[in-house]
VOGU-3710 file (C-alpha; in Angstrom, 3 decimals, decimal comma):
1> mrlvgdkeev> 131,994/123,499/95,958  132,909/119,785/96,377  131,376/116,793/94,992  130,957/113,894/97,623  130,663/110,166/96,774  128,529/109,535/93,684  127,591/113,158/93,125  124,868/112,835/95,767  125,981/115,646/98,020  127,582/118,952/97,449
11> fcagssgwsg> 129,366/121,285/99,832  129,391/124,975/99,525  130,986/127,455/101,564  133,365/130,398/101,224  134,306/134,026/102,131  133,093/135,269/98,854  130,040/133,217/98,498  129,146/131,105/95,348  126,031/130,593/93,402  125,016/128,302/90,561
21> wvpgvlraat> 123,511/125,158/89,164  124,149/121,884/90,835  122,946/118,680/89,442  120,692/116,382/91,658  117,406/116,686/93,479  117,175/118,276/96,905  116,714/115,792/99,751  117,861/117,770/102,636  119,899/120,598/103,729  121,727/121,361/107,071
31> vmgggciiql> 123,229/124,675/107,643  126,797/124,325/109,134  128,467/127,574/110,171  129,236/129,596/106,847  128,237/126,745/104,655  125,816/123,844/103,977  125,666/120,451/102,961  122,993/119,622/100,681  121,893/116,184/99,594  120,618/116,199/96,017
41> lrrvilvcvp> 118,689/114,154/93,680  117,457/116,879/91,148  118,503/120,430/90,399  118,595/123,356/92,520  119,854/126,961/92,551  121,742/127,684/95,713  123,355/130,764/96,865  126,087/130,583/99,917  126,969/133,759/101,544  129,615/134,102/104,562
51> dflvltlmvm> 128,066/133,300/107,936  124,570/132,602/106,971  122,933/130,760/103,931  120,482/131,853/101,384  118,942/129,036/99,450  116,967/129,672/96,196  115,340/126,327/95,135  114,116/125,503/91,811  113,148/121,757/91,792  113,050/120,911/88,079
61> papgseiapq> 114,148/118,013/85,777  117,577/117,803/84,299  117,968/119,436/80,863  116,231/117,562/78,040  113,797/115,614/80,299  110,687/116,348/82,130  110,401/112,713/83,668  111,114/112,012/87,201  112,350/108,600/88,661  109,099/108,195/90,479
71> mvvdhvdrav> 107,130/108,625/87,282  109,088/105,533/85,705  108,390/103,475/88,659  104,749/104,182/88,813  104,536/103,346/85,005  106,227/99,961/85,587  104,071/99,138/88,708  100,844/99,727/86,803  102,153/97,905/83,828  103,035/94,944/85,778
81> qlvvdqgpek> 99,601/94,821/87,832  97,813/95,076/84,345  99,797/91,846/83,223  98,802/90,340/86,509  95,261/91,293/85,926  94,686/90,692/82,339  97,350/88,378/81,317  100,355/88,861/78,860  98,423/88,154/75,660  95,641/90,848/76,296
91> tfpqligphg> 98,121/93,260/78,060  101,119/93,525/75,776  99,169/95,002/72,782  98,082/97,600/75,031  101,479/98,405/76,338  103,162/98,737/73,175  100,707/100,395/71,037  102,488/103,599/69,849  99,209/105,775/69,975  97,980/104,273/73,370
101> swvkgelyvf> 98,111/105,835/76,931  101,172/103,603/77,979  103,458/105,555/75,386  103,907/108,878/77,222  106,895/110,792/75,378  110,125/108,896/75,881  108,318/106,623/78,537  107,437/103,355/77,012  107,239/99,656/78,437  109,504/97,002/77,054
111> vydfsgtiva> 109,156/93,307/78,076  111,922/90,678/77,966  111,645/87,015/79,068  114,591/85,701/81,228  116,555/84,425/78,265  117,006/87,755/77,225  114,703/87,803/74,342  112,478/90,949/73,670  108,926/89,646/73,939  107,316/93,135/73,547
121> hlnsklvgkn> 108,739/96,427/72,548  107,555/99,896/70,913  109,907/99,152/68,118  108,610/95,942/66,758  111,876/95,167/64,780  113,299/94,387/67,973  110,678/91,673/69,102  112,024/88,282/68,960  115,858/89,329/69,210  118,020/88,029/71,844
131> llkvkdvkgn> 120,011/90,790/73,378  121,573/88,928/76,249  125,183/89,287/75,115  124,771/92,852/73,378  126,863/95,581/74,896  126,196/99,173/74,903  128,792/101,546/73,826  130,399/101,628/77,504  130,572/97,787/77,515  127,518/97,343/79,817
141> vftanfiaaa> 125,835/93,882/79,206  122,549/95,829/79,837  120,134/92,952/79,197  121,932/90,864/81,597  121,705/93,597/84,174  117,799/93,669/83,496  117,578/89,924/84,253  119,706/90,152/87,387  117,596/92,843/88,673  114,353/90,959/88,124
151> rggrgegwte> 115,962/87,700/89,414  117,107/89,466/92,839  115,557/89,154/96,120  113,085/92,195/95,654  112,349/91,200/91,970  113,088/94,686/90,884  115,757/97,364/90,672  117,236/100,237/88,761  119,932/99,662/85,903  121,706/102,141/83,776
161> ywwpkpgeke> 123,076/101,831/80,295  123,593/103,985/77,064  120,906/103,866/74,561  119,925/106,253/71,593  116,835/108,586/72,597  113,908/108,317/70,155  114,624/109,549/66,872  118,460/109,999/67,695  121,530/107,813/66,715  123,848/108,707/69,405
171> pslkasfikr> 123,410/106,792/72,781  122,877/108,758/75,863  122,633/107,683/79,536  119,430/106,009/80,431  118,213/104,858/83,779  115,406/101,988/83,571  113,354/100,471/86,413  112,875/96,802/86,052  110,348/94,638/87,646  109,432/90,889/87,364
181> vpdrelllgv> 106,011/89,789/86,654  104,958/87,429/89,537  105,109/83,695/88,783  106,230/84,340/85,229  109,921/84,445/83,720  109,168/87,872/82,419  110,373/91,373/83,115  109,092/94,780/82,481  111,032/97,842/82,159  110,610/101,508/81,504
191> gaygfskvqa> 113,512/103,774/81,244  114,173/107,744/81,136  117,039/110,075/80,363  118,363/112,883/82,530  119,332/111,092/85,715  121,626/108,246/86,872  120,951/104,848/88,689  122,141/106,172/91,931  119,877/109,264/91,689  116,623/107,281/90,657
201> ehatgr> 117,558/104,856/93,636  117,611/107,774/96,101  114,546/109,509/94,688  112,449/106,597/94,826  113,694/104,523/97,639  113,673/101,327/95,367
//
């Protein structure tokens, strides 16, 4: 087994065969003699045997997460459209209500302005705080990355950083999809655990 690039492809081959779990989501598989090249975005089970290939596929989320990247993108798209249709004042209380339809497990919407100040968040203690220069445990200035994605040519993009899961103190890798509210210096984001920025970009094409 050989990881290629940013763990997006796995090569498996060998005279004795191999089987096991490989990180990623299956995008494509190409039979090449006694082996295979598989481009991955989620998890699969694969079995390689000499001169032919047997694939047993189980497309499933990474451990600890039942959320796929496309679910995150869809959540953001709907939230941004709601802000466009109804305006921030009416929309934000709906988006961050802990018992509302916009909070689904670890999925929740957060809102920043372009100065790096949190405008709306599930954790009300964070509202009004400016996190522009705050770094995660790996040194990522994540809020600045949010703003960079929102200010970019597409007005959206994936970011990754380390942030504690709800109810936990230790940070875990989190990928968030960020999108600017049209004609406003506001961005909305939704994040999830269990996949990286690169995996999310390939899974969603965004």
